[in-house]
Steps between C-alpha positions, in 0.01 A plus 500: 500500500376488142189703431349423162312826499136584475299243308122536497433221256428131515677216325364185343134440421186314602529288812877560505526874546759664727624830633863581569593528869721806503838488671478136609821357649853635508843395618608433858604804701812652349496280189305525177380191322731367231393266220174337610465181297225306678255503787265259678224536759474277807192372686477825700517719187854615575693574183848348465713673237833408342721809509755355259764767446728653615455344848295179465241448772138408563292801605163446672200738515151488639218529247486877549861535387659556840850355527518219759843337478764368263737203499744303287768764445778239521320212329456601138690616195227537236164379635249488218157379610305445820195277549317422827309177557165472679685401818723809477822342376705733281660368179773710339695441180858629486632547147865558587521228765296259279282390791144480629474582871217481751454715810263579783331839489766648728789377286606169655635277223326162477652343189713556193478318168798527265871557558577865580706662226509189280269502194352173382594336172267548203158367594603441861397727790584781547645769275354829624150380599226758461196382703398225742154396624321201650236304312185331627702194595753715689760418237730789415496653151792718389560695180870495415481791265797735495797266452299242307143433386348219705239423764554250783273317741626372837355310793473680832826326595682650201504192275488597133193342337506644150644773280357639177553779251813603314569814301270574208161626391319173430229372733663383821820697442592823678679825448556617858241315708459772758221396736295194592164449674271201552122535462213327684511203262873448534583652163842666491494851351840629389572854388710455185622858489721498194223343293235738642265224609380291793537125446294247693616149590400210719710406803721275286586782261268389219388796292130592502453844348639850467368852545661694216298823508704668776797729536828361635416435866719482809272369775167323537271463802188284538251610766260274699226568242724361222559842349841551340699823537792569266776759536603566141841650429388767251318677783164327528295293744257247352234310695369178345295193579649150485393472136729791417217744433581860594279643775680830558819684401679824570836663437707436189729796575230743401631850567144614562452279804870483592448212739782275375825653380730200517427127477256346749702207636296371794129477581295369795144536628413521870196360681305821431550471124750786487780466243868573566740559210875562510704640212857458378766564390652819633322825427188455713570245772164485665201301612154621412179390667168501315193483723204315357190719471 
């Protein structure tokens, strides 16, 4: 079990101040965690973690970090992201299989979108999709960000409604669209990692605005109070409102606080307001929990 050591300090500022929960989580009995690329919290505050390499699986903990169970050892090659809907359906993107899959909380597969092992043509789904979430209308939004640079919107039945993007740095273009979320007004927020910004669109893919004052981010979470949490690759967490104004930050690979050593790649907030962050790539495969104070 990873023990981050003795930290007697708080992180963040103002209303968004946290303390590190020491020694949270750990691998199943007899196996350490590998590369932990993403996590999501269900309606009972259980934490579902992608343990990506070398033995892909989903590892589940209670909110105190006690291991509960794992599943999926024979289902995945390179699972990338996990997202859980309000009705506890799991959505997983698979970058090597080029698919988006849905599951029950105990690992029963419900659906698969995409052809396993067959990447889509340019602009067509999927070529190593990075994230998948539902919008307010229960349509599915997917960032297709590793093999190409597009976003797609589907009906709940898997019918493709629209695609937008393309490689570049102009408004509406992407350089590795890495994560997608939908806010309370139906705006589509896409983490444009290679361009170090968050771009905001309507449901049809029409560009609205961009937040350009951030580091290159990996993941974005929007809580029920419409507060945005960003896991930024250079070792920082930023908390913002829906206007893009920074409310709190910590990290940035500061040797003095030492809280992030690698790149924060996944972020989620539970019903208590506690923040979970996982890091990649290989040196410090871990999940850290920050308790709100």
